[in-house]
DRENPA-3360 file (N, C-alpha, C; in nm, 2 decimals, always signed):
BEGIN
1 = MANNEIKS = +10.32/-6.68/-2.25/+10.23/-6.60/-2.24/+10.14/-6.60/-2.37 ~ +10.22/-6.62/-2.48/+10.16/-6.58/-2.60/+10.08/-6.71/-2.63 ~ +10.11/-6.83/-2.61/+10.03/-6.91/-2.62/+9.91/-6.95/-2.53 ~ +9.90/-6.86/-2.41/+9.81/-6.86/-2.33/+9.70/-6.78/-2.38 ~ +9.76/-6.67/-2.46/+9.67/-6.55/-2.54/+9.59/-6.65/-2.64 ~ +9.67/-6.72/-2.72/+9.64/-6.79/-2.83/+9.51/-6.89/-2.81 ~ +9.54/-6.99/-2.70/+9.48/-7.05/-2.66/+9.32/-6.98/-2.60 ~ +9.33/-6.87/-2.52/+9.24/-6.83/-2.49/+9.12/-6.75/-2.62;
9 = LIIFTTLI = +9.19/-6.73/-2.73/+9.16/-6.62/-2.83/+9.07/-6.78/-2.92 ~ +9.13/-6.91/-2.91/+9.07/-7.01/-2.96/+8.95/-7.04/-2.90 ~ +8.95/-7.07/-2.77/+8.85/-7.09/-2.68/+8.72/-6.98/-2.71 ~ +8.77/-6.87/-2.73/+8.67/-6.75/-2.75/+8.56/-6.78/-2.86 ~ +8.66/-6.79/-2.97/+8.60/-6.80/-3.09/+8.53/-6.90/-3.12 ~ +8.58/-7.03/-3.03/+8.52/-7.14/-3.07/+8.39/-7.14/-2.99 ~ +8.37/-7.09/-2.85/+8.24/-7.04/-2.80/+8.15/-6.96/-2.88 ~ +8.21/-6.86/-2.96/+8.12/-6.79/-3.01/+8.07/-6.86/-3.13;
17 = FLIAPAFI = +8.13/-6.93/-3.19/+8.08/-7.01/-3.32/+7.96/-7.11/-3.25 ~ +8.01/-7.19/-3.13/+7.91/-7.24/-3.10/+7.78/-7.19/-3.03 ~ +7.79/-7.07/-2.98/+7.65/-6.98/-2.90/+7.59/-6.93/-3.05 ~ +7.69/-6.87/-3.14/+7.59/-6.79/-3.23/+7.46/-6.89/-3.31 ~ +7.51/-6.99/-3.35/+7.37/-7.05/-3.41/+7.27/-7.09/-3.29 ~ +7.31/-7.13/-3.17/+7.19/-7.11/-3.10/+7.12/-7.04/-3.08 ~ +7.20/-6.89/-3.08/+7.15/-6.76/-3.06/+7.02/-6.70/-3.20 ~ +7.09/-6.79/-3.29/+7.01/-6.76/-3.43/+6.91/-6.84/-3.44;
25 = LAYISVYN = +6.93/-6.96/-3.39/+6.81/-7.05/-3.38/+6.69/-7.03/-3.31 ~ +6.73/-6.96/-3.20/+6.65/-6.91/-3.07/+6.55/-6.79/-3.15 ~ +6.65/-6.71/-3.22/+6.57/-6.58/-3.29/+6.46/-6.63/-3.41 ~ +6.52/-6.72/-3.47/+6.42/-6.79/-3.60/+6.30/-6.86/-3.52 ~ +6.30/-6.91/-3.43/+6.19/-6.96/-3.36/+6.08/-6.87/-3.27 ~ +6.16/-6.77/-3.25/+6.07/-6.68/-3.15/+6.00/-6.61/-3.26 ~ +6.07/-6.57/-3.39/+6.01/-6.50/-3.49/+5.91/-6.57/-3.58 ~ +5.91/-6.70/-3.59/+5.83/-6.77/-3.67/+5.71/-6.79/-3.55;
33 = RRKKRHIE = +5.73/-6.78/-3.42/+5.61/-6.79/-3.33/+5.54/-6.68/-3.33 ~ +5.62/-6.59/-3.34/+5.53/-6.42/-3.36/+5.47/-6.43/-3.50 ~ +5.51/-6.47/-3.57/+5.47/-6.48/-3.71/+5.33/-6.58/-3.74 ~ +5.36/-6.68/-3.69/+5.23/-6.77/-3.66/+5.10/-6.69/-3.60 ~ +5.14/-6.63/-3.47/+5.07/-6.58/-3.40/+4.99/-6.47/-3.47 ~ +5.06/-6.38/-3.52/+5.04/-6.27/-3.61/+4.92/-6.32/-3.71 ~ +4.95/-6.45/-3.81/+4.86/-6.48/-3.90/+4.76/-6.51/-3.83 ~ +4.73/-6.61/-3.73/+4.65/-6.65/-3.64/+4.56/-6.52/-3.60;
41 = EKALMQLT = +4.61/-6.41/-3.55/+4.51/-6.30/-3.49/+4.47/-6.25/-3.65 ~ +4.50/-6.24/-3.73/+4.49/-6.17/-3.86/+4.37/-6.28/-3.91 ~ +4.41/-6.38/-3.91/+4.24/-6.46/-3.97/+4.16/-6.46/-3.87 ~ +4.18/-6.45/-3.77/+4.08/-6.44/-3.65/+3.99/-6.30/-3.66 ~ +4.08/-6.20/-3.68/+4.00/-6.05/-3.72/+3.92/-6.04/-3.86 ~ +3.98/-6.12/-3.95/+3.86/-6.15/-4.07/+3.77/-6.23/-4.02 ~ +3.78/-6.34/-3.96/+3.65/-6.40/-3.93/+3.55/-6.34/-3.86 ~ +3.61/-6.27/-3.77/+3.52/-6.20/-3.70/+3.44/-6.07/-3.77;
49 = FDAEIIKT = +3.55/-6.02/-3.89/+3.47/-5.93/-3.95/+3.39/-5.98/-4.06 ~ +3.43/-6.10/-4.08/+3.31/-6.17/-4.19/+3.20/-6.18/-4.11 ~ +3.20/-6.24/-3.98/+3.07/-6.26/-3.92/+2.99/-6.13/-3.87 ~ +3.06/-6.04/-3.82/+2.99/-5.89/-3.84/+2.93/-5.87/-3.95 ~ +2.98/-5.87/-4.07/+2.91/-5.82/-4.19/+2.78/-5.91/-4.23 ~ +2.79/-6.05/-4.17/+2.69/-6.12/-4.22/+2.56/-6.11/-4.13 ~ +2.60/-6.06/-3.98/+2.51/-6.04/-3.87/+2.44/-5.90/-3.92 ~ +2.53/-5.81/-3.97/+2.48/-5.69/-4.00/+2.38/-5.70/-4.13;
57 = QLEVQEQT = +2.42/-5.75/-4.21/+2.30/-5.80/-4.36/+2.17/-5.84/-4.28 ~ +2.17/-5.92/-4.20/+2.08/-5.98/-4.16/+1.96/-5.89/-4.09 ~ +2.07/-5.80/-4.00/+1.98/-5.69/-3.93/+1.92/-5.59/-4.02 ~ +1.99/-5.57/-4.12/+1.96/-5.47/-4.22/+1.82/-5.50/-4.29 ~ +1.83/-5.66/-4.33/+1.71/-5.70/-4.38/+1.59/-5.73/-4.28 ~ +1.63/-5.73/-4.16/+1.53/-5.75/-4.06/+1.45/-5.62/-4.03 ~ +1.54/-5.51/-4.01/+1.49/-5.37/-4.00/+1.41/-5.33/-4.13 ~ +1.48/-5.41/-4.25/+1.39/-5.33/-4.38/+1.23/-5.40/-4.39;
65 = MQTIGADL = +1.25/-5.54/-4.32/+1.11/-5.63/-4.32/+1.01/-5.53/-4.22 ~ +1.06/-5.49/-4.12/+0.99/-5.43/-3.99/+0.95/-5.28/-4.08 ~ +1.00/-5.24/-4.14/+0.97/-5.12/-4.21/+0.88/-5.14/-4.33 ~ +0.86/-5.24/-4.39/+0.79/-5.27/-4.49/+0.65/-5.31/-4.42 ~ +0.67/-5.38/-4.32/+0.52/-5.42/-4.26/+0.46/-5.32/-4.21 ~ +0.56/-5.21/-4.14/+0.47/-5.10/-4.08/+0.44/-5.00/-4.21 ~ +0.49/-5.00/-4.30/+0.46/-4.92/-4.44/+0.31/-4.98/-4.49 ~ +0.34/-5.09/-4.52/+0.21/-5.16/-4.57/+0.08/-5.16/-4.48;
73 = HDNIGQLL = +0.09/-5.15/-4.35/+0.02/-5.14/-4.24/-0.07/-4.97/-4.24 ~ +0.05/-4.91/-4.21/+0.02/-4.74/-4.21/-0.02/-4.68/-4.32 ~ +0.07/-4.69/-4.40/+0.07/-4.61/-4.51/-0.03/-4.65/-4.65 ~ +0.03/-4.75/-4.73/-0.03/-4.80/-4.82/-0.16/-4.89/-4.81 ~ -0.17/-4.95/-4.70/-0.30/-5.00/-4.66/-0.40/-4.90/-4.65 ~ -0.39/-4.79/-4.58/-0.49/-4.68/-4.56/-0.51/-4.63/-4.69 ~ -0.41/-4.59/-4.80/-0.41/-4.57/-4.92/-0.53/-4.66/-5.01 ~ -0.52/-4.76/-5.00/-0.59/-4.87/-5.07/-0.73/-4.87/-5.01;
81 = SLTSLTLN = -0.70/-4.87/-4.88/-0.86/-4.85/-4.82/-0.95/-4.74/-4.86 ~ -0.89/-4.63/-4.85/-0.95/-4.52/-4.92/-1.00/-4.52/-5.05 ~ -0.88/-4.61/-5.14/-0.92/-4.61/-5.28/-1.07/-4.69/-5.27 ~ -1.07/-4.79/-5.20/-1.18/-4.86/-5.22/-1.31/-4.79/-5.17 ~ -1.31/-4.71/-5.07/-1.42/-4.68/-5.03/-1.48/-4.52/-5.12 ~ -1.37/-4.51/-5.15/-1.39/-4.37/-5.27/-1.47/-4.47/-5.40 ~ -1.44/-4.55/-5.43/-1.47/-4.61/-5.55/-1.62/-4.68/-5.54 ~ -1.64/-4.70/-5.40/-1.78/-4.77/-5.36/-1.90/-4.65/-5.34;
89 = SIELDNEP = -1.84/-4.55/-5.33/-1.94/-4.44/-5.28/-1.95/-4.36/-5.39 ~ -1.93/-4.40/-5.53/-1.95/-4.33/-5.67/-2.12/-4.34/-5.67 ~ -2.15/-4.25/-5.71/-2.31/-4.25/-5.77/-2.31/-4.23/-5.90 ~ -2.33/-4.31/-5.99/-2.35/-4.33/-6.13/-2.46/-4.20/-6.16 ~ -2.56/-4.21/-6.12/-2.66/-4.12/-6.16/-2.62/-3.94/-6.13 ~ -2.51/-3.96/-6.07/-2.46/-3.80/-6.05/-2.33/-3.80/-6.11 ~ -2.31/-3.77/-6.22/-2.19/-3.75/-6.29/-2.09/-3.66/-6.25 ~ -2.12/-3.53/-6.20/-2.04/-3.44/-6.17/-1.97/-3.50/-6.02;
97 = KARQKIDA = -2.01/-3.56/-5.96/-1.99/-3.61/-5.82/-1.92/-3.74/-5.85 ~ -1.96/-3.80/-5.94/-1.87/-3.92/-5.99/-1.73/-3.89/-6.04 ~ -1.76/-3.79/-6.11/-1.61/-3.78/-6.19/-1.49/-3.73/-6.06 ~ -1.54/-3.64/-5.97/-1.48/-3.59/-5.87/-1.42/-3.72/-5.79 ~ -1.51/-3.81/-5.78/-1.45/-3.93/-5.68/-1.36/-4.03/-5.77 ~ -1.40/-4.04/-5.88/-1.32/-4.07/-6.00/-1.17/-4.04/-5.98 ~ -1.17/-3.93/-6.00/-1.01/-3.84/-6.00/-0.98/-3.90/-5.88 ~ -1.03/-3.87/-5.77/-0.98/-3.86/-5.62/-0.92/-4.01/-5.63;
105 = AIDLTVRS = -1.01/-4.12/-5.67/-0.96/-4.27/-5.66/-0.81/-4.29/-5.76 ~ -0.81/-4.23/-5.86/-0.72/-4.21/-5.95/-0.59/-4.16/-5.88 ~ -0.61/-4.05/-5.81/-0.50/-3.99/-5.74/-0.44/-4.08/-5.64 ~ -0.50/-4.15/-5.55/-0.51/-4.27/-5.45/-0.41/-4.36/-5.51 ~ -0.44/-4.40/-5.62/-0.39/-4.52/-5.68/-0.25/-4.48/-5.73 ~ -0.25/-4.36/-5.79/-0.08/-4.31/-5.81/-0.01/-4.31/-5.70 ~ -0.07/-4.23/-5.60/+0.01/-4.24/-5.47/+0.05/-4.38/-5.42 ~ -0.04/-4.49/-5.42/-0.02/-4.60/-5.39/+0.10/-4.67/-5.44;
113 = IKEMRLLG = +0.11/-4.66/-5.60/+0.18/-4.72/-5.71/+0.34/-4.65/-5.65 ~ +0.33/-4.51/-5.63/+0.47/-4.45/-5.60/+0.52/-4.53/-5.47 ~ +0.46/-4.55/-5.35/+0.47/-4.60/-5.25/+0.53/-4.76/-5.26 ~ +0.45/-4.82/-5.35/+0.51/-4.95/-5.37/+0.66/-4.94/-5.45 ~ +0.67/-4.88/-5.54/+0.80/-4.84/-5.59/+0.89/-4.83/-5.49 ~ +0.87/-4.74/-5.40/+0.99/-4.72/-5.31/+1.01/-4.82/-5.21 ~ +0.91/-4.92/-5.17/+0.89/-5.03/-5.11/+1.00/-5.15/-5.20 ~ +0.97/-5.15/-5.33/+1.04/-5.24/-5.40/+1.20/-5.20/-5.40;
121 = KLLQGDQL = +1.23/-5.07/-5.41/+1.36/-5.04/-5.38/+1.43/-5.06/-5.27 ~ +1.34/-5.05/-5.15/+1.40/-5.09/-5.02/+1.40/-5.25/-5.00 ~ +1.32/-5.30/-5.04/+1.33/-5.47/-5.09/+1.48/-5.50/-5.12 ~ +1.56/-5.43/-5.18/+1.69/-5.46/-5.22/+1.79/-5.48/-5.14 ~ +1.72/-5.44/-5.01/+1.82/-5.42/-4.87/+1.94/-5.38/-4.89 ~ +2.05/-5.47/-4.86/+2.18/-5.41/-4.89/+2.22/-5.38/-4.99 ~ +2.16/-5.41/-5.12/+2.20/-5.38/-5.25/+2.17/-5.21/-5.26 ~ +2.08/-5.14/-5.17/+2.05/-5.01/-5.15/+2.19/-4.95/-5.12;
129 = VVLGLSEA = +2.28/-5.01/-5.06/+2.39/-4.94/-4.99/+2.51/-4.94/-5.09 ~ +2.50/-5.06/-5.18/+2.58/-5.05/-5.31/+2.57/-4.93/-5.37 ~ +2.46/-4.88/-5.40/+2.45/-4.76/-5.46/+2.51/-4.65/-5.41 ~ +2.57/-4.65/-5.28/+2.64/-4.56/-5.21/+2.57/-4.52/-5.07 ~ +2.67/-4.48/-4.98/+2.59/-4.49/-4.84/+2.52/-4.35/-4.83 ~ +2.53/-4.27/-4.90/+2.46/-4.12/-4.90/+2.33/-4.15/-4.94 ~ +2.30/-4.25/-5.08/+2.18/-4.26/-5.12/+2.09/-4.35/-5.02 ~ +2.15/-4.45/-4.95/+2.09/-4.54/-4.84/+2.06/-4.45/-4.75;
137 = IRYEINWV = +2.12/-4.38/-4.71/+2.06/-4.25/-4.59/+1.96/-4.17/-4.61 ~ +1.95/-4.12/-4.77/+1.82/-4.05/-4.78/+1.72/-4.13/-4.78 ~ +1.70/-4.28/-4.80/+1.60/-4.37/-4.83/+1.56/-4.37/-4.70 ~ +1.63/-4.40/-4.59/+1.62/-4.41/-4.45/+1.56/-4.30/-4.39 ~ +1.58/-4.16/-4.41/+1.54/-4.07/-4.38/+1.40/-4.08/-4.42 ~ +1.35/-4.07/-4.53/+1.22/-4.08/-4.57/+1.12/-4.17/-4.52 ~ +1.19/-4.29/-4.45/+1.08/-4.36/-4.37/+1.07/-4.29/-4.26 ~ +1.18/-4.22/-4.19/+1.17/-4.17/-4.04/+1.07/-4.06/-4.07;
145 = EKSGNFHV = +1.07/-3.98/-4.16/+0.99/-3.85/-4.18/+0.86/-3.90/-4.21 ~ +0.83/-4.01/-4.26/+0.69/-4.05/-4.27/+0.61/-4.02/-4.13 ~ +0.66/-4.07/-4.05/+0.58/-4.08/-3.93/+0.52/-3.92/-3.89 ~ +0.58/-3.83/-3.93/+0.55/-3.68/-3.91/+0.60/-3.66/-3.75 ~ +0.67/-3.73/-3.69/+0.70/-3.69/-3.58/+0.84/-3.59/-3.56 ~ +0.93/-3.62/-3.69/+1.06/-3.57/-3.69/+1.07/-3.49/-3.81 ~ +1.18/-3.38/-3.78/+1.21/-3.31/-3.88/+1.34/-3.33/-3.93 ~ +1.39/-3.39/-4.04/+1.53/-3.45/-4.09/+1.58/-3.37/-4.16;
153 = IYADDKEL = +1.74/-3.32/-4.10/+1.80/-3.23/-4.20/+1.94/-3.28/-4.24 ~ +1.94/-3.31/-4.37/+2.04/-3.41/-4.41/+2.14/-3.35/-4.51 ~ +2.29/-3.35/-4.48/+2.38/-3.27/-4.57/+2.50/-3.34/-4.60 ~ +2.52/-3.39/-4.69/+2.63/-3.49/-4.73/+2.76/-3.39/-4.80 ~ +2.89/-3.43/-4.79/+2.99/-3.37/-4.87/+3.01/-3.42/-5.01 ~ +2.99/-3.28/-5.09/+3.02/-3.32/-5.26/+3.16/-3.38/-5.28 ~ +3.24/-3.37/-5.18/+3.36/-3.44/-5.24/+3.38/-3.57/-5.16 ~ +3.28/-3.65/-5.13/+3.27/-3.81/-5.11/+3.36/-3.89/-5.22;
161 = PAVNNPEK = +3.43/-4.00/-5.17/+3.52/-4.07/-5.28/+3.45/-4.12/-5.39 ~ +3.52/-4.12/-5.51/+3.43/-4.18/-5.62/+3.42/-4.31/-5.61 ~ +3.53/-4.39/-5.53/+3.51/-4.51/-5.50/+3.48/-4.56/-5.36 ~ +3.38/-4.62/-5.32/+3.31/-4.68/-5.21/+3.34/-4.79/-5.16 ~ +3.34/-4.81/-5.02/+3.36/-4.97/-4.98/+3.22/-5.00/-4.91 ~ +3.17/-5.11/-5.01/+3.02/-5.16/-4.98/+3.03/-5.20/-4.83 ~ +3.13/-5.27/-4.79/+3.13/-5.35/-4.66/+3.13/-5.24/-4.56 ~ +3.23/-5.15/-4.55/+3.22/-5.03/-4.45/+3.08/-4.96/-4.46;
169 = DLILFRIL = +3.03/-4.93/-4.58/+2.91/-4.87/-4.59/+2.77/-4.96/-4.53 ~ +2.79/-5.07/-4.53/+2.68/-5.16/-4.48/+2.67/-5.13/-4.33 ~ +2.80/-5.14/-4.25/+2.79/-5.13/-4.13/+2.78/-5.00/-4.07 ~ +2.83/-4.87/-4.13/+2.79/-4.77/-4.12/+2.62/-4.74/-4.13 ~ +2.57/-4.79/-4.24/+2.45/-4.79/-4.28/+2.39/-4.85/-4.14 ~ +2.42/-4.97/-4.12/+2.35/-5.03/-3.99/+2.35/-4.95/-3.86 ~ +2.47/-4.88/-3.83/+2.53/-4.81/-3.71/+2.40/-4.65/-3.72 ~ +2.39/-4.62/-3.85/+2.28/-4.53/-3.84/+2.15/-4.54/-3.81;
177 = QEILNNII = +2.12/-4.67/-3.85/+1.98/-4.72/-3.83/+1.98/-4.76/-3.66 ~ +2.05/-4.80/-3.59/+2.04/-4.82/-3.47/+2.03/-4.69/-3.38 ~ +2.11/-4.57/-3.44/+2.11/-4.42/-3.37/+1.97/-4.38/-3.40 ~ +1.92/-4.41/-3.50/+1.77/-4.39/-3.54/+1.69/-4.44/-3.45 ~ +1.71/-4.55/-3.45/+1.59/-4.62/-3.37/+1.59/-4.57/-3.22 ~ +1.73/-4.56/-3.16/+1.74/-4.50/-3.03/+1.67/-4.38/-3.02 ~ +1.69/-4.30/-3.10/+1.63/-4.15/-3.14/+1.45/-4.17/-3.10 ~ +1.43/-4.27/-3.21/+1.28/-4.27/-3.18/+1.22/-4.32/-3.08;
185 = KHAQATQI = +1.28/-4.44/-3.04/+1.25/-4.50/-2.87/+1.27/-4.40/-2.76 ~ +1.41/-4.34/-2.76/+1.43/-4.27/-2.59/+1.42/-4.12/-2.60 ~ +1.45/-4.06/-2.73/+1.52/-3.93/-2.73/+1.43/-3.83/-2.70 ~ +1.28/-3.87/-2.75/+1.19/-3.76/-2.73/+1.21/-3.63/-2.79 ~ +1.28/-3.65/-2.91/+1.32/-3.56/-3.01/+1.25/-3.48/-3.12 ~ +1.24/-3.37/-3.17/+1.16/-3.36/-3.28/+1.23/-3.31/-3.40 ~ +1.35/-3.28/-3.40/+1.48/-3.29/-3.51/+1.57/-3.36/-3.47 ~ +1.61/-3.41/-3.61/+1.75/-3.49/-3.64/+1.83/-3.43/-3.75;
193 = NIKLEYHD = +1.96/-3.39/-3.70/+2.05/-3.34/-3.81/+2.15/-3.45/-3.85 ~ +2.18/-3.48/-3.96/+2.25/-3.59/-4.02/+2.35/-3.53/-4.12 ~ +2.48/-3.55/-4.11/+2.58/-3.48/-4.19/+2.68/-3.62/-4.21 ~ +2.74/-3.62/-4.36/+2.82/-3.72/-4.40/+2.90/-3.63/-4.46 ~ +3.02/-3.63/-4.42/+3.13/-3.54/-4.49/+3.28/-3.63/-4.50 ~ +3.37/-3.58/-4.58/+3.51/-3.66/-4.59/+3.58/-3.56/-4.60 ~ +3.71/-3.57/-4.53/+3.83/-3.48/-4.54/+3.94/-3.56/-4.48 ~ +4.07/-3.55/-4.54/+4.18/-3.60/-4.47/+4.17/-3.75/-4.46;
201 = EQLYLKVA = +4.13/-3.78/-4.58/+4.08/-3.97/-4.61/+4.00/-4.02/-4.49 ~ +3.92/-3.93/-4.43/+3.86/-3.99/-4.29/+3.71/-3.98/-4.35 ~ +3.61/-4.04/-4.31/+3.47/-4.05/-4.34/+3.41/-4.00/-4.21 ~ +3.34/-3.93/-4.20/+3.26/-3.87/-4.07/+3.12/-3.86/-4.10 ~ +3.05/-3.94/-4.01/+2.90/-3.97/-4.02/+2.85/-3.90/-3.86 ~ +2.77/-3.79/-3.88/+2.74/-3.71/-3.76/+2.59/-3.71/-3.77 ~ +2.55/-3.76/-3.64/+2.39/-3.73/-3.57/+2.36/-3.69/-3.51 ~ +2.29/-3.58/-3.48/+2.25/-3.48/-3.36/+2.12/-3.48/-3.34;
209 = DNGIGFNA = +2.05/-3.50/-3.23/+1.92/-3.48/-3.20/+1.90/-3.36/-3.09 ~ +1.77/-3.33/-3.09/+1.73/-3.20/-2.98/+1.65/-3.26/-2.89 ~ +1.67/-3.39/-2.85/+1.59/-3.46/-2.75/+1.65/-3.44/-2.60 ~ +1.60/-3.53/-2.51/+1.59/-3.51/-2.36/+1.75/-3.52/-2.34 ~ +1.84/-3.61/-2.40/+1.95/-3.61/-2.36/+1.98/-3.71/-2.25 ~ +2.12/-3.74/-2.20/+2.12/-3.82/-2.10/+2.24/-3.81/-2.02 ~ +2.27/-3.86/-1.94/+2.41/-3.83/-1.84/+2.49/-3.97/-1.89 ~ +2.58/-3.95/-1.95/+2.65/-4.08/-2.01/+2.72/-4.16/-1.87;
217 = DELSMGES = +2.77/-4.09/-1.80/+2.82/-4.19/-1.66/+2.72/-4.25/-1.60 ~ +2.61/-4.19/-1.62/+2.52/-4.26/-1.51/+2.42/-4.36/-1.61 ~ +2.45/-4.38/-1.72/+2.41/-4.47/-1.81/+2.37/-4.60/-1.77 ~ +2.27/-4.69/-1.75/+2.28/-4.83/-1.67/+2.30/-4.92/-1.80 ~ +2.34/-5.02/-1.80/+2.36/-5.14/-1.90/+2.23/-5.21/-1.97 ~ +2.12/-5.13/-1.97/+2.00/-5.16/-2.02/+2.03/-5.16/-2.16 ~ +1.89/-5.16/-2.24/+1.88/-5.18/-2.36/+1.97/-5.03/-2.43 ~ +1.96/-4.90/-2.36/+2.02/-4.79/-2.43/+2.17/-4.80/-2.42;
225 = GMGLQNIQ = +2.21/-4.85/-2.29/+2.34/-4.86/-2.27/+2.41/-4.94/-2.37 ~ +2.34/-5.06/-2.39/+2.39/-5.20/-2.47/+2.40/-5.12/-2.62 ~ +2.30/-5.05/-2.65/+2.28/-5.01/-2.82/+2.40/-4.91/-2.84 ~ +2.44/-4.83/-2.73/+2.56/-4.73/-2.75/+2.69/-4.79/-2.74 ~ +2.67/-4.91/-2.66/+2.82/-5.00/-2.67/+2.82/-5.06/-2.80 ~ +2.72/-5.11/-2.88/+2.70/-5.19/-2.98/+2.79/-5.11/-3.12 ~ +2.72/-4.95/-3.09/+2.78/-4.86/-3.19/+2.92/-4.86/-3.18 ~ +2.97/-4.83/-3.07/+3.14/-4.80/-3.08/+3.19/-4.93/-3.10;
233 = KRAGIIGG = +3.13/-5.08/-3.09/+3.19/-5.17/-3.09/+3.21/-5.20/-3.27 ~ +3.11/-5.17/-3.33/+3.08/-5.18/-3.46/+3.20/-5.08/-3.56 ~ +3.19/-4.95/-3.49/+3.29/-4.85/-3.51/+3.43/-4.92/-3.53 ~ +3.46/-4.98/-3.42/+3.59/-5.05/-3.40/+3.59/-5.16/-3.52 ~ +3.51/-5.24/-3.52/+3.53/-5.34/-3.66/+3.58/-5.27/-3.78 ~ +3.56/-5.17/-3.80/+3.56/-5.13/-3.95/+3.68/-5.00/-3.92 ~ +3.77/-5.02/-3.83/+3.90/-4.95/-3.78/+3.86/-4.81/-3.74 ~ +3.74/-4.79/-3.70/+3.69/-4.64/-3.69/+3.68/-4.61/-3.54;
241 = QASITSKP = +3.59/-4.50/-3.48/+3.56/-4.47/-3.37/+3.44/-4.42/-3.35 ~ +3.38/-4.40/-3.22/+3.25/-4.34/-3.22/+3.26/-4.24/-3.12 ~ +3.23/-4.12/-3.14/+3.23/-4.02/-3.02/+3.08/-4.00/-2.98 ~ +3.03/-4.00/-2.84/+2.92/-3.97/-2.82/+2.92/-3.88/-2.69 ~ +2.85/-3.76/-2.75/+2.81/-3.66/-2.66/+2.69/-3.61/-2.60 ~ +2.66/-3.62/-2.48/+2.52/-3.60/-2.43/+2.51/-3.55/-2.28 ~ +2.40/-3.45/-2.30/+2.36/-3.38/-2.17/+2.24/-3.40/-2.14 ~ +2.18/-3.40/-2.03/+2.05/-3.40/-1.98/+1.95/-3.26/-2.04;
249 = GEGTTITI = +1.87/-3.27/-2.12/+1.81/-3.16/-2.17/+1.88/-3.08/-2.28 ~ +1.99/-3.15/-2.33/+2.04/-3.08/-2.43/+2.06/-3.16/-2.59 ~ +1.98/-3.26/-2.56/+2.01/-3.39/-2.69/+2.13/-3.45/-2.69 ~ +2.15/-3.51/-2.81/+2.27/-3.60/-2.82/+2.31/-3.60/-2.93 ~ +2.48/-3.60/-2.93/+2.54/-3.61/-3.09/+2.64/-3.72/-3.07 ~ +2.61/-3.82/-3.17/+2.72/-3.93/-3.24/+2.78/-3.93/-3.35 ~ +2.89/-3.92/-3.33/+3.01/-3.88/-3.47/+3.08/-4.01/-3.49 ~ +3.06/-4.10/-3.61/+3.13/-4.19/-3.62/+3.25/-4.16/-3.75;
257 = FTSYP = +3.35/-4.18/-3.70/+3.47/-4.19/-3.81/+3.58/-4.28/-3.85 ~ +3.58/-4.30/-3.95/+3.69/-4.43/-3.99/+3.76/-4.38/-4.14 ~ +3.87/-4.42/-4.14/+3.94/-4.41/-4.25/+3.87/-4.47/-4.37 ~ +3.87/-4.43/-4.51/+3.80/-4.44/-4.61/+3.86/-4.42/-4.73 ~ +3.84/-4.49/-4.85/+3.75/-4.60/-4.83/+3.83/-4.70/-4.81;
% end
């Protein structure tokens, strides 16, 4: 009986020694496959993020050029035309009136120079964002208000991190541009409230308007629907989320929040 038990123990021990390496090899193989898949997924995510950054940079530049073109035509062009008309209407034999028109022409020229300086800063494109998201937002608001159709109220948190994240800032800035474009095209709003705040290591960008609003459940996959989906997609790319609330006749509020920096 003892011999049988010894034989059984030897056979059992042998089986363990034979099977254990197989389990270990199988585990190592599964672990390596998972590790490889994780590395591939991480690399794909980085490629997607890099591609989105490039796309965003191009879109910011395109938006910038559209803004510059419109401002050159609607604002600086008019200022220079008025300057030219004023100078051409000067009557040198009437000194008091001539002095008034010269002063008016000087004032128009100074205003044109100021506008050109602002355009020069805007031409820096995404370099403006490097100065800080809050500063970039202020410049964007300046162009929105120039139309005279919107009253924009902006508040930023005084506790924003001293170290910024230019890549996240760039995407957040482009999201803001998309939101403002949607408001201008579709909302029929007169007032826009923008707030940038930071707490619990999260950055919050909130944009609210007093426009006509919409029913999110009934929104078609047209230009507006795709625009809102794009906002949510880009928020996800930087590890954040987009909250969109709206009701017909009650305006729209969009809040983007993400870990920061």
